[in-house]
Biotite code that builds the C-alpha atoms (Angstrom):
import biotite.structure as struc

atoms = struc.array([
    struc.Atom([-15.140, 22.191, 18.504], chain_id="A", res_id=1, res_name="MET", atom_name="CA", element="C"),
    struc.Atom([-18.041, 19.788, 17.957], chain_id="A", res_id=2, res_name="PRO", atom_name="CA", element="C"),
    struc.Atom([-17.967, 16.368, 20.075], chain_id="A", res_id=3, res_name="LYS", atom_name="CA", element="C"),
    struc.Atom([-16.744, 13.283, 17.463], chain_id="A", res_id=4, res_name="ILE", atom_name="CA", element="C"),
    struc.Atom([-20.015, 11.331, 17.081], chain_id="A", res_id=5, res_name="LYS", atom_name="CA", element="C"),
    struc.Atom([-19.777, 7.486, 17.971], chain_id="A", res_id=6, res_name="THR", atom_name="CA", element="C"),
    struc.Atom([-20.103, 5.084, 14.650], chain_id="A", res_id=7, res_name="LYS", atom_name="CA", element="C"),
    struc.Atom([-23.267, 3.645, 15.418], chain_id="A", res_id=8, res_name="SER", atom_name="CA", element="C"),
    struc.Atom([-22.063, 0.450, 13.836], chain_id="A", res_id=9, res_name="GLY", atom_name="CA", element="C"),
    struc.Atom([-18.833, -0.145, 16.168], chain_id="A", res_id=10, res_name="ALA", atom_name="CA", element="C"),
    struc.Atom([-21.292, 0.386, 18.854], chain_id="A", res_id=11, res_name="LYS", atom_name="CA", element="C"),
    struc.Atom([-23.494, -2.323, 18.100], chain_id="A", res_id=12, res_name="LYS", atom_name="CA", element="C"),
    struc.Atom([-20.457, -4.968, 17.653], chain_id="A", res_id=13, res_name="ARG", atom_name="CA", element="C"),
    struc.Atom([-17.886, -4.015, 20.359], chain_id="A", res_id=14, res_name="PHE", atom_name="CA", element="C"),
    struc.Atom([-17.470, -3.795, 23.838], chain_id="A", res_id=15, res_name="GLN", atom_name="CA", element="C"),
    struc.Atom([-15.119, -2.682, 26.284], chain_id="A", res_id=16, res_name="VAL", atom_name="CA", element="C"),
    struc.Atom([-13.707, -4.601, 29.110], chain_id="A", res_id=17, res_name="THR", atom_name="CA", element="C"),
    struc.Atom([-12.585, -3.686, 32.542], chain_id="A", res_id=18, res_name="GLY", atom_name="CA", element="C"),
    struc.Atom([-8.968, -3.478, 31.222], chain_id="A", res_id=19, res_name="SER", atom_name="CA", element="C"),
    struc.Atom([-9.276, -1.628, 28.151], chain_id="A", res_id=20, res_name="GLY", atom_name="CA", element="C"),
    struc.Atom([-9.722, -4.547, 25.448], chain_id="A", res_id=21, res_name="LYS", atom_name="CA", element="C"),
    struc.Atom([-11.911, -4.709, 22.941], chain_id="A", res_id=22, res_name="ILE", atom_name="CA", element="C"),
    struc.Atom([-14.338, -7.877, 22.761], chain_id="A", res_id=23, res_name="LYS", atom_name="CA", element="C"),
    struc.Atom([-15.813, -8.787, 19.783], chain_id="A", res_id=24, res_name="ARG", atom_name="CA", element="C"),
    struc.Atom([-18.546, -12.004, 18.107], chain_id="A", res_id=25, res_name="LYS", atom_name="CA", element="C"),
    struc.Atom([-16.787, -14.617, 15.389], chain_id="A", res_id=26, res_name="HIS", atom_name="CA", element="C"),
    struc.Atom([-18.438, -14.141, 12.109], chain_id="A", res_id=27, res_name="ALA", atom_name="CA", element="C"),
    struc.Atom([-20.243, -17.066, 9.857], chain_id="A", res_id=28, res_name="TYR", atom_name="CA", element="C"),
    struc.Atom([-22.954, -17.914, 12.813], chain_id="A", res_id=29, res_name="LYS", atom_name="CA", element="C"),
    struc.Atom([-25.762, -16.502, 11.393], chain_id="A", res_id=30, res_name="SER", atom_name="CA", element="C"),
    struc.Atom([-27.347, -18.685, 9.176], chain_id="A", res_id=31, res_name="HIS", atom_name="CA", element="C"),
    struc.Atom([-26.146, -21.696, 6.633], chain_id="A", res_id=32, res_name="ILE", atom_name="CA", element="C"),
    struc.Atom([-25.091, -23.713, 9.683], chain_id="A", res_id=33, res_name="LEU", atom_name="CA", element="C"),
    struc.Atom([-26.068, -27.302, 8.726], chain_id="A", res_id=34, res_name="THR", atom_name="CA", element="C"),
    struc.Atom([-22.913, -28.108, 6.990], chain_id="A", res_id=35, res_name="LYS", atom_name="CA", element="C"),
    struc.Atom([-20.788, -26.777, 9.903], chain_id="A", res_id=36, res_name="LYS", atom_name="CA", element="C"),
    struc.Atom([-19.719, -29.151, 12.173], chain_id="A", res_id=37, res_name="SER", atom_name="CA", element="C"),
    struc.Atom([-21.258, -28.852, 15.870], chain_id="A", res_id=38, res_name="THR", atom_name="CA", element="C"),
    struc.Atom([-17.306, -28.578, 16.922], chain_id="A", res_id=39, res_name="LYS", atom_name="CA", element="C"),
    struc.Atom([-17.168, -25.213, 14.414], chain_id="A", res_id=40, res_name="ARG", atom_name="CA", element="C"),
    struc.Atom([-20.487, -23.843, 15.732], chain_id="A", res_id=41, res_name="LYS", atom_name="CA", element="C"),
    struc.Atom([-19.544, -24.268, 19.316], chain_id="A", res_id=42, res_name="LEU", atom_name="CA", element="C"),
    struc.Atom([-16.234, -22.233, 19.100], chain_id="A", res_id=43, res_name="LYS", atom_name="CA", element="C"),
    struc.Atom([-18.092, -19.747, 16.624], chain_id="A", res_id=44, res_name="LEU", atom_name="CA", element="C"),
    struc.Atom([-20.399, -18.945, 19.782], chain_id="A", res_id=45, res_name="THR", atom_name="CA", element="C"),
    struc.Atom([-18.046, -17.612, 22.435], chain_id="A", res_id=46, res_name="HIS", atom_name="CA", element="C"),
    struc.Atom([-16.569, -14.251, 21.820], chain_id="A", res_id=47, res_name="ALA", atom_name="CA", element="C"),
    struc.Atom([-13.002, -12.994, 21.640], chain_id="A", res_id=48, res_name="THR", atom_name="CA", element="C"),
    struc.Atom([-10.811, -9.747, 21.624], chain_id="A", res_id=49, res_name="LEU", atom_name="CA", element="C"),
    struc.Atom([-9.859, -8.093, 19.209], chain_id="A", res_id=50, res_name="VAL", atom_name="CA", element="C"),
    struc.Atom([-6.122, -8.380, 17.184], chain_id="A", res_id=51, res_name="HIS", atom_name="CA", element="C"),
    struc.Atom([-4.043, -5.370, 18.480], chain_id="A", res_id=52, res_name="ALA", atom_name="CA", element="C"),
    struc.Atom([-3.444, -4.101, 14.941], chain_id="A", res_id=53, res_name="ASN", atom_name="CA", element="C"),
    struc.Atom([-7.405, -3.002, 15.277], chain_id="A", res_id=54, res_name="ASP", atom_name="CA", element="C"),
    struc.Atom([-7.924, -1.686, 18.223], chain_id="A", res_id=55, res_name="GLU", atom_name="CA", element="C"),
    struc.Atom([-6.768, 1.765, 18.024], chain_id="A", res_id=56, res_name="THR", atom_name="CA", element="C"),
    struc.Atom([-9.168, 2.211, 14.761], chain_id="A", res_id=57, res_name="SER", atom_name="CA", element="C"),
    struc.Atom([-12.366, 0.345, 16.569], chain_id="A", res_id=58, res_name="ILE", atom_name="CA", element="C"),
    struc.Atom([-11.581, 2.758, 19.619], chain_id="A", res_id=59, res_name="LYS", atom_name="CA", element="C"),
    struc.Atom([-11.678, 5.475, 17.387], chain_id="A", res_id=60, res_name="ARG", atom_name="CA", element="C"),
    struc.Atom([-14.661, 4.485, 16.038], chain_id="A", res_id=61, res_name="GLN", atom_name="CA", element="C"),
    struc.Atom([-16.166, 4.111, 19.646], chain_id="A", res_id=62, res_name="LEU", atom_name="CA", element="C"),
    struc.Atom([-14.823, 7.502, 20.289], chain_id="A", res_id=63, res_name="GLY", atom_name="CA", element="C"),
    struc.Atom([-12.301, 6.334, 23.331], chain_id="A", res_id=64, res_name="LEU", atom_name="CA", element="C"),
    struc.Atom([-9.265, 7.873, 21.397], chain_id="A", res_id=65, res_name="LYS", atom_name="CA", element="C"),
])
């Protein structure tokens, strides 16, 4: 059987933690920042975990499952 290729887009966007959870960055932090409040931009800076419903799909794309 051939090896399963990793989706290069997923490889760039997600990172697996030591406990096996998947980290992601927030969207809406790249441009048009003048109208967004400082508080909102600060909250978008920090990474967060992927929702449990999406984890299996992302793990498949990363070739983990």
